[in-house]
Structure formats: structure tokens, C-alpha cells
C-alpha positions in Angstrom: 0.0 0.0 0.0 1.3 3.5 -0.9 1.1 5.4 2.3 3.3 7.9 4.2 3.0 6.5 7.6 4.9 9.3 9.3 2.5 11.9 7.9 -0.6 9.9 8.7 0.5 9.1 12.3 1.8 12.6 12.9 -1.4 14.2 11.5 -3.6 11.9 13.5 -1.8 12.7 16.7 -2.0 16.4 16.1 -5.7 16.1 15.3 -6.3 14.1 18.5 -4.4 16.6 20.5 -6.5 19.4 18.9 -9.7 17.6 19.8 -8.5 17.2 23.4 -7.7 20.9 23.7 -11.0 21.9 22.0 -13.0 19.7 24.3 -11.1 20.9 27.4 -11.6 24.5 26.4 -15.4 24.1 26.6 -15.1 24.5 30.4 -14.2 28.2 30.0 -16.0 31.2 28.6 -15.2 32.2 25.1 -15.6 35.9 25.5 -15.6 38.3 22.5 -12.9 39.7 20.3 -13.0 42.9 22.3 -12.9 41.1 25.7 -11.3 37.7 25.2 -12.3 35.1 27.7 -10.1 32.3 29.1 -11.5 29.8 26.6 -10.8 31.8 23.5 -7.2 31.0 23.0 -7.4 27.2 23.8 -10.5 26.9 21.5 -8.7 28.7 18.6 -5.6 26.5 19.2 -7.7 23.3 19.2 -9.4 24.3 15.9 -6.0 25.2 14.4 -4.4 21.9 15.5 -7.3 19.9 14.1 -7.0 21.6 10.8 -3.2 21.3 10.7 -3.5 17.6 11.6 -5.9 16.9 8.7 -3.7 19.0 6.3 -0.7 16.9 7.3 -2.5 13.5 7.2 -4.5 13.6 4.0 -1.5 13.9 1.6 0.1 11.0 3.4 -2.7 8.8 2.0 -1.3 9.4 -1.5 2.5 9.1 -0.9 4.7 6.1 -0.3 7.1 6.3 2.6 8.7 3.9 5.1 7.4 3.6 8.7 9.4 6.1 10.8 11.7 4.7 13.4 11.0 5.7 17.0 13.9 7.7 18.4 14.2 8.0 22.2 16.4 11.1 22.5 13.9 13.5 20.7 11.0 12.1 22.6 12.8 12.5 26.0 14.0 16.0 25.2 10.6 17.3 24.1 8.8 15.7 27.0 11.4 17.0 29.4 11.1 20.5 28.0 7.3 20.5 28.5 7.7 19.3 32.1 10.4 21.9 32.7 8.1 24.7 31.5 5.1 23.4 33.6 7.2 23.2 36.7 9.1 26.5 36.4 6.8 29.1 35.0 5.4 30.2 38.3 8.6 30.0 40.3 11.3 31.1 37.7 9.1 33.4 35.5 8.3 33.4 31.8 11.7 34.4 30.6 13.7 31.7 32.3 11.0 29.0 31.8 10.7 29.8 28.1 14.5 30.0 27.6 15.0 26.7 29.4 12.2 25.0 27.5 13.6 26.0 24.2 17.2 25.0 25.2 16.1 21.6 26.4 13.9 20.9 23.3 16.8 22.0 21.0 18.9 19.1 22.5 16.6 16.7 20.5 18.8 17.3 17.4 22.5 17.3 16.7 22.0 19.6 13.8 22.1 22.8 15.8 25.2 24.5 17.0 25.2 26.1 20.5 25.2 29.5 18.8 22.1 28.6 16.8 20.5 27.2 20.0 21.2 30.5 21.8 19.8 32.5 18.9 16.6 30.4 18.7 16.2 30.6 22.5 16.6 34.4 22.4 14.1 34.9 19.6 11.5 32.5 21.0 11.7 34.1 24.5 11.4 37.6 23.1 8.4 36.6 20.9 6.8 34.9 23.9 7.2 38.0 26.0 5.8 40.3 23.2 2.8 38.1 22.4 1.7 37.1 26.0 2.9 40.0 28.1 2.6 43.0 25.8 0.1 41.8 23.2 -2.4 39.7 25.3 -1.6 41.5 28.6 -1.5 38.2 30.4 -0.6 38.3 34.1 2.4 36.0 34.3 5.5 36.2 36.4 8.3 37.5 34.2 11.2 36.8 36.5 11.7 34.9 39.8 
């Protein structure tokens, strides 16, 4: 059978995650565009993830590819970065939690130099600050 298993599996997992987020966001009020409620962003993210998952999976039905190999290092690094962020956001603040998260997740690959990792960490941390603190005016600790 001519299938791209990596695209199909990845798209399916993204779609399932989007459905989970969308379902979970139903607990919170949506609000309006002028006064965004706590459920607005998760609901929009869930819908985007569902759409992205479908966009990734459907072309995989028409392409041939081998079944991807499971690699432990990327799995552990990404999972560890998410756990790090969840455990440190309140105590260390947004800047350190985001920087650490990006650094830990970048260890999943050998293709980045330490200079590139530092650059990505700086840009993502700055964008996170701009979007969530300045743009959305979220009340989050910035520093410890």
C-alpha cells in the first residue's frame, strides 16, 4: 500500500491533541474579540491543530514512505522541555522558563550549534514576551 505512515501518524496525533484541547476549552467562557475570555485561545488553538493535523495526514494517504523509526532522544528532550516549563513558569518566571524550555527541546537534534540554540532561545523568548505580556496582557510572572 502506498502510504506515508509518518505523515498519517503525525497528522492523526496532532488532530487528536487538537480535539482534546478543543474539548477541554469548553469548560471556559469564550468571551468576545473585544474582551477575550479564558477559553478563547485554547479553543482557537484546538481548531487550528485539528485543521493542521488533517492537512498533514491527508497527503500521506497518497504518498509512499517507510514507517518512521522511534527515536528515544527527541522524545525525551521534548517531553522534558514541557515538564520543565510546567514546573518552572510560576517560580522562575516566563523568561527563564521559556529559555530553558527552548534549550532543552533543542537538544533533541544534533543539527544545531550552540550559537544557533542560543539564537533560537533568544528569539522565541522575546516573541513569547511580546505576544503574551505585551500583546495579550496576560498576568504572568516574568522573573523569579
